[in-house]
C-alpha positions in Angstrom: -45.7 -42.5 106.1 -47.4 -45.4 104.9 -47.7 -46.1 100.9 -50.9 -47.5 99.2 -49.9 -49.3 95.6 -53.0 -49.0 93.7 -54.5 -50.0 90.8 -51.5 -52.4 89.2 -51.5 -56.2 88.2 -49.8 -57.8 90.9 -48.2 -60.9 90.4 -46.5 -63.0 93.5 -45.6 -65.9 92.0 -44.6 -67.3 96.1 -47.9 -66.2 97.2 -49.4 -68.2 93.9 -51.3 -64.0 93.3 -52.0 -63.2 89.8 -54.7 -60.2 89.8 -56.3 -56.7 91.1 -54.4 -56.4 94.2 -53.3 -53.3 96.3 -50.0 -53.4 98.3 -49.8 -51.1 101.5 -46.6 -50.7 103.0 -46.0 -49.5 106.8 -42.2 -49.0 108.3 -40.7 -50.5 105.2 -42.2 -53.8 105.1 -45.9 -54.9 103.1 -48.3 -54.3 105.9 -51.2 -55.7 103.9 -52.1 -57.1 100.7 -56.2 -56.0 99.4 -58.2 -56.4 96.6 -57.8 -53.4 94.3 -60.6 -50.3 94.6 -60.8 -50.0 98.5 -59.3 -47.2 99.9 -56.6 -47.0 102.5 -56.8 -44.0 105.0 -53.5 -41.7 105.9 -51.6 -43.2 102.9 -49.7 -42.2 100.3 -50.7 -43.1 96.7 -48.4 -44.7 94.0 -50.8 -45.1 91.0 -49.9 -48.7 89.3 -52.4 -48.5 86.5 -50.8 -49.8 83.5 -48.4 -51.6 85.2 -47.1 -55.0 86.1 -46.6 -54.9 90.1 -44.3 -57.8 91.3 -41.3 -58.3 94.3 -38.1 -56.7 93.5 -35.7 -59.1 91.2 -33.2 -60.6 92.7 -30.0 -61.3 90.7 -27.2 -64.1 91.8 -24.4 -63.2 89.7 -23.3 -59.6 88.9 -19.4 -58.5 89.2 -19.3 -54.9 90.8 -15.4 -54.5 90.4 -14.9 -52.8 94.3 -12.5 -53.0 95.6 -9.7 -52.6 93.2 -11.6 -52.2 89.2 -13.2 -48.8 90.3 -12.6 -47.4 86.8 -15.4 -50.7 85.2 -17.5 -50.0 88.1 -18.4 -49.1 91.7 -20.8 -50.5 94.4 -22.7 -47.2 93.7 -22.5 -46.8 90.2 -23.5 -50.8 89.8 -26.8 -50.5 92.0 -27.9 -47.7 90.5 -27.8 -49.7 87.5 -29.7 -52.6 89.4 -32.3 -50.5 91.0 -32.5 -49.0 87.0 -33.5 -52.6 85.7 -35.6 -53.4 89.2 -33.3 -56.0 90.9 -33.4 -54.7 94.8 -31.3 -57.8 96.3 -28.0 -58.3 94.2 -25.1 -60.6 95.2 -21.5 -59.6 93.8 -19.1 -62.2 93.3 -15.5 -62.3 94.9 -12.9 -61.8 91.4 -12.4 -58.2 92.9 -8.7 -56.9 94.1 -8.1 -57.8 96.7 -10.1 -60.7 96.1 -13.0 -61.9 98.7 -10.9 -64.1 100.0 -11.0 -63.2 103.6 -13.2 -61.1 106.3 -11.8 -57.7 105.6 -12.9 -57.5 102.0 -16.1 -58.9 102.9 -16.8 -56.1 105.5 -15.7 -53.0 103.5 -17.9 -54.5 100.7 -20.9 -55.0 102.6 -20.5 -51.5 104.8 -20.0 -50.0 101.4 -22.9 -50.7 100.3 -24.7 -49.5 103.1 -22.6 -46.4 102.3 -23.4 -45.4 99.3 -25.9 -49.0 97.7 -28.9 -48.2 96.1 -30.2 -51.7 96.6 -29.3 -54.3 99.0 -25.8 -56.1 98.0 -25.2 -59.6 99.2 -21.5 -60.6 99.0 -20.0 -64.4 97.5 -16.5 -65.2 99.1 -14.3 -67.3 97.2 -13.6 -71.1 97.1 -10.4 -70.7 97.2 -7.5 -68.0 97.8 -7.1 -65.6 95.1 -8.8 -67.1 92.8 -6.3 -69.8 92.0 -7.3 -73.3 93.1 -4.8 -74.3 95.0 -6.0 -73.5 98.4 -9.1 -72.7 100.2 -10.2 -69.5 101.3 -11.2 -68.6 104.8 -14.8 -69.9 104.4 -15.6 -70.2 108.1 -14.5 -66.2 108.4 -16.6 -65.4 104.9 -19.7 -67.0 106.2 -19.6 -64.8 109.3 -18.8 -61.7 107.5 -22.1 -62.3 105.8 -21.2 -63.8 102.7 -24.3 -65.9 101.1 -22.4 -68.4 98.5 -19.0 -69.4 97.6 -17.3 -68.9 94.2 -14.3 -68.7 92.2 -16.2 -67.0 89.4 -14.3 -66.2 86.5 -12.2 -69.3 86.8 -13.0 -73.2 87.0 -11.7 -75.3 90.0 -10.1 -77.4 88.2 -9.6 -79.5 89.9 -11.7 -82.2 91.9 -10.2 -83.1 95.5 -9.9 -78.8 95.9 -14.2 -78.6 94.8 -14.5 -81.9 97.1 -13.4 -79.8 100.0 -14.8 -76.8 98.7 -18.2 -78.5 98.2 -17.9 -80.3 101.6 -17.0 -77.1 103.5 -20.4 -75.2 101.9 -22.1 -78.3 103.2 -20.8 -77.4 106.9 -21.9 -74.0 106.8 -24.7 -74.5 104.9 -24.4 -72.3 102.5 -24.6 -73.1 98.5 -21.5 -73.3 96.0 -20.7 -71.9 92.6 -19.8 -73.9 90.0 -18.4 -71.6 87.2 -18.5 -74.7 84.7 -15.7 -74.1 82.1 -13.2 -76.3 82.4 -9.7 -74.5 81.3 -8.2 -77.2 79.7 -10.9 -77.4 76.8 -12.2 -73.7 76.8 -8.9 -71.5 76.4 -10.8 -70.6 73.3 -12.5 -67.3 72.7 -16.5 -68.6 71.1 -18.0 -71.0 70.5 -16.6 -73.9 68.9 -18.6 -74.4 65.7 -18.6 -73.1 61.4 -18.9 -70.1 62.8 -15.4 -70.0 64.7 -13.7 -72.0 61.5 -14.9 -69.2 59.0 -13.4 -66.4 61.5 -10.1 -68.0 62.2 -11.1 -67.9 65.9 -9.8 -70.7 69.1 -13.1 -72.2 69.6 -14.4 -73.8 73.1 -16.8 -76.3 72.5 -19.7 -77.5 74.5 -18.0 -80.2 76.2 -15.7 -77.6 78.6 -19.2 -77.1 80.2 -21.1 -80.1 80.0 -17.6 -82.5 81.8 -17.3 -79.7 84.5 -21.1 -79.5 84.7 -21.9 -83.3 85.0 -17.9 -83.8 87.3 -19.8 -81.3 90.0 -23.2 -82.8 90.1 -20.9 -86.1 91.1 -19.5 -84.4 93.5 -22.5 -83.1 95.0 -24.3 -86.7 95.0 -20.9 -87.7 97.3 -20.5 -84.8 99.6 -24.5 -83.8 100.1 -23.4 -80.5 98.7 -26.1 -77.2 97.5 -24.3 -76.8 93.7 -25.6 -74.0 91.7 -24.8 -73.7 87.7 -23.9 -70.8 86.9 -24.4 -69.1 83.7 -26.2 -72.5 82.0 -25.4 -72.6 78.2 -25.4 -76.0 76.6 -27.7 -78.6 75.7 -26.0 -81.0 77.2 -25.9 -79.3 80.9 -29.2 -79.2 80.3 -29.8 -82.5 80.7 -27.4 -83.0 82.9 -29.3 -80.7 85.4 -32.7 -82.1 84.5 -31.2 -85.7 85.6 -29.5 -84.2 88.8 -33.4 -82.7 89.4 -34.7 -86.2 89.5 -32.1 -87.8 91.0 -33.0 -85.2 94.1 -30.0 -84.2 94.0 -29.8 -80.1 95.7 -28.8 -78.7 92.2 -30.0 -75.4 90.8 -29.1 -73.9 87.8 -29.3 -70.4 86.2 -29.2 -68.8 82.7 -28.4 -64.7 81.3 -30.9 -62.9 79.4 -27.8 -62.8 76.5 -27.8 -66.5 76.5 -31.0 -67.2 75.7 -31.3 -64.0 73.7 -28.1 -64.6 71.3 -26.6 -67.2 69.0 -22.5 -67.5 68.2 -23.7 -65.7 64.7 -24.0 -62.9 66.7 -20.0 -62.5 66.1 -19.7 -63.3 62.6 -18.5 -59.3 62.7 -16.0 -59.7 65.5 -18.0 -57.6 67.4 -16.4 -57.6 70.6 -18.9 -56.9 72.6 -20.9 -60.5 72.2 -17.2 -61.8 73.9 -18.7 -63.5 77.0 -17.8 -67.0 79.3 -19.2 -69.3 78.6 -19.8 -68.0 74.7 -22.2 -67.7 73.2 -23.5 -71.3 71.3 -25.3 -72.3 68.8 -29.6 -72.3 68.2 -30.0 -75.3 69.4 -28.1 -74.2 72.5 -30.4 -71.4 72.9 -33.6 -72.8 72.5 -32.9 -75.8 74.8 -31.5 -73.4 78.0 -34.9 -71.3 76.8 -37.4 -74.8 76.9 -35.7 -75.2 80.2 -36.0 -71.7 81.7 -39.9 -72.0 80.9 -40.1 -75.8 82.3 -38.1 -75.0 85.9 -35.3 -76.7 85.3 -33.5 -73.5 85.5 -34.5 -72.0 88.5 -33.5 -68.3 88.0 -32.5 -65.7 85.1 -29.0 -64.4 85.8 -27.6 -61.6 84.1 -24.3 -62.2 84.9 -23.6 -58.3 84.9 -19.9 -57.7 83.7 -19.0 -54.3 83.3 -15.6 -53.4 81.5 -14.0 -50.3 80.5 -13.7 -49.6 76.7 -10.1 -50.3 76.3 -11.0 -53.7 77.4 -13.2 -54.1 74.4 -11.6 -51.7 71.6 -9.5 -54.7 70.9 -8.9 -57.0 68.2 -10.8 -60.4 69.8 -9.0 -62.8 70.6 -7.9 -60.2 73.4 -10.9 -58.7 74.3 -12.5 -59.5 77.8 -15.1 -61.7 78.6 -18.4 -60.2 79.5 -21.2 -57.9 78.6 -23.3 -55.2 81.2 -26.5 -57.2 81.8 -28.8 -55.1 84.6 -30.1 -52.4 82.6 -31.7 -54.7 79.3 -32.5 -57.8 81.6 -36.3 -57.3 82.4 -36.6 -56.0 78.1 -35.0 -59.0 77.4 -37.1 -61.5 79.1 -40.0 -60.0 77.8 -39.5 -60.7 74.1 -40.1 -64.5 75.4 -43.2 -63.8 77.5 -44.5 -61.0 74.5 -43.8 -63.9 71.4 -45.9 -67.1 73.7 -42.7 -69.1 74.6 -42.5 -67.9 78.4 -45.7 -67.1 80.6 -45.4 -64.1 82.4 -45.3 -65.7 85.9 -42.5 -68.3 85.2 -40.6 -65.0 83.8 -40.9 -62.9 87.2 -40.8 -66.5 89.4 -36.7 -66.5 88.2 -36.1 -63.3 88.7 -37.5 -63.7 91.7 -39.0 -66.1 94.5 -36.3 -68.5 92.3 -32.9 -66.9 93.0 -34.4 -65.5 96.6 -34.8 -69.8 97.7 -31.2 -70.9 95.5 -29.1 -68.0 98.1 -31.7 -68.3 101.0 -32.3 -64.8 100.4 -35.3 -62.8 102.6 -36.5 -61.6 99.5 -38.7 -62.3 96.4 -42.0 -62.1 98.0 -44.7 -59.9 98.9 -46.4 -61.5 102.1 -47.4 -59.6 104.4 -44.3 -58.7 106.7 -41.7 -59.6 103.8 -39.3 -56.5 102.8 -41.2 -53.5 100.5 -38.8 -54.5 98.0 -40.8 -54.2 95.2 -40.4 -53.6 91.0 -43.5 -51.9 89.2 -43.0 -52.2 85.0 -44.6 -51.4 82.3 -45.0 -55.2 80.1 -46.0 -53.1 77.0 -44.0 -49.6 76.6 -41.8 -50.2 74.1 -37.8 -48.4 74.1 -34.6 -48.1 72.0 -31.4 -49.2 74.0 -29.1 -46.7 74.4 -26.0 -48.1 75.7 -24.6 -44.2 77.3 -27.9 -43.3 79.2 -26.8 -45.7 81.2 -26.4 -45.9 84.9 -23.5 -48.8 85.1 -19.8 -47.1 84.4 -19.2 -49.5 81.5 -21.3 -49.6 77.9 -20.4 -52.3 76.7 -23.3 -54.7 75.2 -24.7 -55.9 72.2 -27.7 -54.8 72.3 -27.3 -51.1 72.1 -30.0 -49.6 69.0 -32.0 -52.6 69.5 -35.8 -52.2 70.3 -37.4 -53.6 73.2 -40.7 -54.3 74.8 -40.7 -54.1 78.4 -40.0 -51.4 81.0 -39.3 -50.8 84.6 -41.5 -47.9 86.0 -40.7 -47.7 90.0 -38.1 -50.0 92.0 -38.6 -49.6 95.8 -36.6 -51.0 98.1 -37.9 -51.4 101.7 -41.0 -49.1 100.4 -38.4 -45.9 99.6 -38.7 -45.9 95.7 -34.5 -45.9 94.5 -35.4 -45.7 91.1 -38.4 -43.7 88.8 -38.6 -43.5 84.8 -39.6 -39.9 84.0 
């Protein structure tokens, strides 16, 4: 079946297209890009009037929880949630049970995703065995099984020599290594170290817990020649370090989450555990710094850090609550809030959700050029909606955004030319 996506406004940053173009899809790939208004014989019409047509969104930082924590999320429910958020390719972190530190686990994730997944799933392998920071995982084996990067996300590789070895091996396998830059020695608190943490009587995490590790890992990347990616960057200091590394020509990239762009530590005033995350929500100064860095291209990608948790792990005292929130289904609406406010150009937002993350991990995604996979997101930039966590496709509902009004919603998500989500 030939599909003709018609009457939409196409924005494809990779190919510098922004205007009235139609897409022709055949055999799961982009067969043609034509001027809007032309007819294409013997095709099924998908009317995109009033919609933005973009490459499918790519999320390079997610937690699908399977295997081992299926009570929080499964590959099936997680990929369904991703499709609802407009994501067509997602990368799953290694902190499962068992940890994805060997090919057997990678193979399970890959095969399970092919069986029940609604979108494309790319596993990320562990840097160290069992994420304990003591011995390198079988990185070559992980690459052969399908891992696209290495990370101990959820834990920082505190030992500099171990991180150096990890970078050297990652470099030899031509894959990036991801830094969960939150020093465990300085980062043992539960929220941002600030007046707010003092007032609430909660142990704080200073900006330097992140900044020192970003600085260290940039130095190690320079030493080893490795491709270094900084996960969930959250501080003004880290922005300056990444900016300097890029100016120096180092192979350093960074991501920011929608929640670090949107919220500050003020959100925790009522001890809301759904606002507890790592790295923590920072100050307004930090929030503005990361937003500016995203707008200027210093930060390469928007990544959700989708981290589902069960109610029993969040409805406890703040000190005891799990870190993290779900992120797939609110990502576009949150990002669009900055577009509507004039703080972020829509082309830049789309680039940070598509071609930017795809390039970081060398994924076959992020482009609508002829011959590319027909992974496409269509969204209504003007549609207002209320966030209702009870309606999430995700198995978990842990979000600080319940009840807020957002403007910008996914209408269709296509993977390989097939509709995997439709907003009805």
